[in-house]
N, C-alpha and C positions, 0 to 999 in steps of 0.2 A: 412399206410399199405394197407388199402382197395383199395385206388386209384392205388397203385403200382401193386396190384394183379388184377386190372380190375374189382373190385367189387363195387357195389353201395348199399346204404341203401334202403330198401323198407319198406312200412308201415307194421305194425304188422298183420293187417287183410289180406293183400296180402300174407305174408309169411305163415300164418296159412292156407289159402286156397291152397297154393302150396303143403304144407305138406299133407293136407287132400286129394288132388288130387292124390298124390303119394300113399297114403294109400288105396284110393279107387281102384286104378289100381292094387295094390297087392291083395286086397280082391277078385277082379273079376278074375284076372289071375290065382290065386291059388284056386279059388272056395272055399274061406273061408266063415265062417258064419259071416256076417256083424255085428250081434249083439254082437259078441265077442269083437268088437272094438268100441262099443257104448260109453264107458267111455272115450277112447282116443279122439274120435270125439267131445264129449261134452267138454272136457278140452280144446281142440283147440279152440272151439267156444267161451267159456267164457274168456279164457286168451287173446284172440284177441279183446275182447270188444263186443262180440255178433254180428259179421258181418252177414248181411242178407245172404250172399253166403253160410254160414254154418249152418244157423238156422235149416233147416229141418233135417240135420244130427246131429246137436247138441242136439236135443230133442228126439233121438231114444228111449231111455229108457222109457221116458214118453209115447211116441207114442205106444210102444209095450204094455205097461201096459193097456192103454186105448183100444187098439185093442183087447186085450184078454178079457177085460171086456165086449166088445160089440160082442164077439163071432167070430171075424175074425180068420181065420186059420193061422197057422204058414207059410204055403206055400204062402198065399196071402201077408203076411207081408214081407217075404223074397223077393218076386217079386217086391213089392213096394220099398223096400230099395235098391235092385239091380238097379232099374231104377233111383233112386236118385243118386246113385254112378256113373252110366253111364252118366247122365246129368251133374254132376259135372265135370267129365273128359272132356266131349265134350264142355261145355260152361263156366265152372268155377262157375256155380250156378245151384243147383238142380231145376228142373221145378216143379211147383205144379200141 
């Protein structure tokens, strides 16, 4: 069926990265709070076997907790995460 439909199998990490890129685009387009999607991004990351491309987004909940403990503002964290999302869309991998 897949061949007849012109589809091909892709590795799980690539599929997860594609889904994360779509989600990142939605979050940015609709100006949504990226932390509302931290769990979805984390699940994509671990279900795909922890690919490097999603590592920074897969640990958002932990990063947010640590940032709060170190006194970083919510505005700084939002800016950081939005940059990660833009990098993922542009390159497929968030930049550090």
